[in-house]
Structures are given as structure tokens and as C-alpha cells.
C-alpha positions in Angstrom: 107.6 116.0 112.9 109.5 115.0 115.9 107.4 111.8 116.5 107.6 111.1 112.7 111.3 111.5 112.6 111.6 109.1 115.4 109.2 106.5 113.9 111.3 106.9 110.7 114.4 106.0 112.6 112.8 102.7 114.0 111.4 101.6 111.0 115.0 102.3 109.4 116.7 100.3 112.1 114.2 97.6 111.6 114.9 97.5 107.8 118.6 97.2 108.1 118.7 94.7 110.9 117.3 91.7 109.1 119.5 89.5 106.4 116.8 89.5 104.1 117.3 93.4 103.1 120.9 92.2 102.2 119.7 89.2 100.4 117.4 91.0 98.5 119.6 93.7 97.5 122.4 91.5 96.8 119.8 89.7 94.5 118.9 92.8 92.6 122.4 93.8 91.8 123.1 90.3 90.5 119.9 90.2 88.4 120.5 93.6 87.2 123.9 92.9 85.7 123.0 89.7 84.1 119.7 90.8 82.5 121.2 94.1 81.5 124.4 92.4 79.8 122.0 89.8 78.1 119.7 92.8 76.8 122.6 94.8 75.8 124.2 92.0 73.8 121.2 91.4 71.9 120.8 95.1 71.4 124.6 95.4 70.0 124.4 92.4 68.1 121.1 93.7 65.9 123.0 96.8 65.6 126.3 95.0 64.3 124.0 92.9 61.8 122.4 96.2 60.7 125.4 97.6 60.1 124.3 101.2 60.2 127.0 104.1 60.2 126.9 106.1 63.3 124.9 103.4 65.4 125.0 103.7 69.1 123.5 101.9 72.1 123.7 103.5 75.2 125.2 101.7 77.8 122.4 102.4 80.5 119.2 101.6 77.9 119.6 97.9 78.6 119.5 98.6 82.2 116.4 100.5 81.7 114.8 97.5 80.1 116.0 95.3 82.5 114.0 96.8 85.1 110.8 95.0 84.1 112.7 92.0 85.8 114.7 93.6 88.5 112.0 95.3 90.1 110.7 91.9 91.6 114.2 91.8 93.9 113.3 95.0 95.2 109.4 94.3 95.4 110.3 91.5 97.8 112.4 94.0 100.1 109.5 96.4 100.1 106.9 93.7 101.0 109.3 92.3 103.8 109.3 95.5 105.6 105.6 95.3 106.3 104.5 91.8 105.9 107.3 90.3 108.2 105.8 92.1 111.2 102.1 90.6 110.6 103.8 87.3 110.4 105.7 87.7 113.5 103.1 89.7 115.5 105.6 92.5 115.8 103.1 94.8 114.3 101.4 94.8 117.6 104.5 96.1 119.3 104.8 98.9 116.1 101.4 100.0 116.8 101.7 100.3 120.7 104.7 102.3 120.4 103.1 104.5 117.5 99.7 104.7 118.2 99.0 106.7 115.1 98.6 104.1 112.3 98.8 106.9 109.5 102.1 107.6 111.2 103.6 104.0 111.1 102.5 103.5 107.5 104.0 106.7 106.2 107.3 105.8 108.2 107.7 102.4 106.6 107.2 104.1 103.2 109.5 107.1 103.8 112.1 104.6 105.1 111.6 102.0 102.3 111.6 104.7 99.3 115.0 106.3 99.7 116.6 103.0 100.0 115.0 101.7 97.0 116.1 105.0 94.9 119.5 104.4 96.2 119.6 100.5 95.3 118.2 101.8 91.7 120.8 104.2 91.2 123.8 102.2 92.6 123.1 98.8 90.8 121.9 100.5 87.8 125.4 102.1 87.7 127.1 98.8 88.2 125.1 97.3 85.5 125.7 100.0 83.3 129.3 99.9 83.7 129.2 95.9 83.1 127.1 96.4 79.9 129.9 99.1 78.9 132.9 97.1 80.0 131.4 93.8 78.1 130.1 94.8 75.2 131.8 98.1 74.0 134.8 95.8 72.5 135.2 95.5 68.7 133.6 92.1 69.0 130.2 93.5 69.4 131.1 96.2 66.7 131.9 99.1 69.1 128.2 100.2 69.2 128.0 100.6 73.1 128.8 103.9 74.5 128.8 105.8 77.8 127.4 109.7 77.5 127.3 111.0 81.2 124.4 113.1 80.7 122.0 110.2 79.4 123.5 107.7 81.9 122.6 110.1 84.8 119.0 110.6 83.2 118.5 106.9 82.9 120.1 106.2 86.6 117.7 108.8 88.3 114.6 107.8 86.6 115.4 104.1 87.6 116.0 105.0 91.0 112.5 107.2 91.3 110.9 104.2 89.3 111.8 101.5 92.0 111.2 103.9 94.9 107.5 104.4 93.7 106.8 100.8 92.8 108.4 100.4 96.4 105.9 102.6 98.1 103.2 101.2 96.4 103.7 97.7 97.4 104.2 98.8 101.2 100.7 100.1 100.8 99.4 96.8 99.3 101.2 95.1 102.1 99.3 97.2 104.7 95.9 96.1 103.0 96.7 92.5 102.1 98.9 91.7 105.5 100.7 88.7 104.0 103.5 88.2 102.0 101.9 85.9 99.6 99.1 88.2 99.2 101.0 91.4 98.5 103.3 89.2 96.3 100.3 88.1 94.3 98.7 91.5 94.1 101.6 93.6 93.3 102.7 90.8 90.4 99.4 91.1 88.8 99.4 94.9 88.9 102.9 95.1 87.4 103.0 92.3 84.9 100.0 90.0 85.2 97.1 92.1 84.0 99.2 94.3 81.8 100.5 91.6 79.6 97.3 89.8 79.6 95.5 93.0 78.4 98.0 93.6 76.1 97.5 90.3 74.2 93.8 90.8 74.0 94.5 93.4 71.3 91.3 95.5 72.1 92.4 99.2 71.7 90.8 100.4 74.9 91.9 97.6 76.9 95.5 98.2 75.6 95.4 101.9 76.4 94.0 101.1 79.8 96.9 98.5 80.4 99.5 100.9 79.4 98.7 103.2 82.5 99.5 100.5 84.7 102.6 100.8 86.8 105.1 98.8 85.0 104.3 100.2 81.6 104.0 103.9 83.4 107.5 103.3 84.5 108.8 102.5 81.4 107.1 105.6 79.9 108.6 107.8 82.4 112.3 106.3 82.0 111.9 106.5 78.1 112.4 102.9 77.3 111.3 101.7 73.8 112.2 98.0 74.6 108.6 97.6 76.7 106.6 95.0 74.7 104.7 97.4 72.6 107.0 97.4 69.7 108.1 100.9 69.8 108.0 104.1 72.5 104.8 104.4 74.8 102.2 106.6 73.3 102.4 109.1 76.2 105.1 111.6 77.5 107.6 110.4 80.4 105.8 113.3 82.7 102.5 111.5 82.1 104.3 108.2 83.1 105.5 109.8 86.3 102.2 111.1 87.1 100.3 107.6 86.5 103.3 106.1 89.0 102.7 108.7 91.4 98.8 107.9 91.4 99.0 104.1 91.7 101.5 104.8 94.6 99.1 107.2 96.5 95.8 104.9 95.8 98.0 101.9 97.2 98.9 103.9 100.3 95.4 105.2 100.7 94.0 101.7 100.8 96.7 100.3 103.1 95.9 103.2 105.5 92.0 102.3 105.6 92.6 98.7 106.3 95.3 99.9 108.8 92.8 101.7 110.3 89.6 99.9 110.4 91.1 96.5 111.3 93.0 95.4 114.4 96.7 94.0 114.5 
């Protein structure tokens, strides 16, 4: 455990010692605010046109919907946590310092995961505040509200979603060993394949696509704005289980490649 702690400390120091970490986090924040206000504006406008009494739009709901876009800024950061070492050759030094390769991969995942959880909660909180500030005015019908319990649940859910997607990305990065390959594979897993399969209309294929990481995350976070036209056809608990399974499979694949191939 002491060796793992030292390795996590090393990965933590590497993560924060490069400018790309700060750039990715800044991009995630800006993208989250802009996308959330845009989606929230659309929801508030639709509610205002409907004019239904008692209609409410929780300020964090459009932030959850925006996670489909914001996730890629954090995926880029998680990807660089491992692929940049293959590009620079630094992975050789890392593996010489910690010969147990599984420990290196675990340390990277354990360093990246909490950062992404915190990034999801904090950027989500800022975006939620922006949505409420901009859209709770009478010009937008006053439909946007800020209930503490629902907002807190949404923020924690987003943090967990971003953390698990980032851990999955670290696993894919260990297997692909390149930024371009990792980004391509993760994009196809998160958005490319699910959306293409969704367009086929085949019931069996659609059911399969809805269990892929992005849709599983939206189910876990309880988002109804997920391109399916309504709530996901399974529970939040099942969505979390699918997310955990995808992350575990990716890390296992990365571990196999890391053990079998020379750096």
C-alpha cells in the first residue's frame, strides 16, 4: 500500500505539472457554462410557450444534458495522463521507477478519477449558477428553480460520470498507446457507435447502444434529454453498473497490453 501511495503521489505531481491539465479544465468550465445556458434557454423557452402552471426547470438539468459535450474536454485530460508519456518516452522512466505495471495503471486511474469527480462537481456548480442567474428572470418565464437536494444529486452524479469515463479513457490509453488512437476509440465508444446504431432503428441494436457509456451515464444521472425522446428504459442503478463495467473492461484491456508489450 505504501508503494501504491508513492506511485499515486508521483502521478498526481505529473498531472498538475503540465499546462495541458489547466487548459483542459478551463475548456471544460467554459464549454459547460455555454452549453448549459444554451440548453437551459431552450428548455425555459419551451416551458414559457407551453404556459403550463407550476412548470419548473431545475437549473442543474441542462447541465446534466450538457455532459454529452463537456465529457470530451475531460476525456482529453485523462487521455494525456498516459499517452503523453508514450509520446515523450517518459513511460520508460515511470516503469523503471515502478516495475509493477498494474500498479502504474492503478495509480494513474486513482489520480485521474478524483480530479475528474471534483472537476465535474465544480464546473457543474458554476454552470448551474450561471443557468439560474441568466434564466430565472421574468423574461424567461421564471421557470428555472434551484432546489438544493436535486441540484446536489445532479452534481454528484455528474462527478461520478466524469470520473468513470476518465478511468475508462486511461484504460483505453494504456491499450492504444497514442493520443489519436485513444481519442478515436473513446469517441466511438461514447458517441460515434451509439448514435449510428440508434439511427438504424433496429430494436435489438438500439437496446445494445443504450447500454454504452454515454447513454448509461445519462441514465445514471436521470437525464430525459438524451436523444431517445424520453427517459432511459432502465434504472439509474443499472446505468451505474454499466458505467462501472465499461471502465473495468477498459482498464483490464489496458493492463493486458501494458504487461505484454515493451514500453
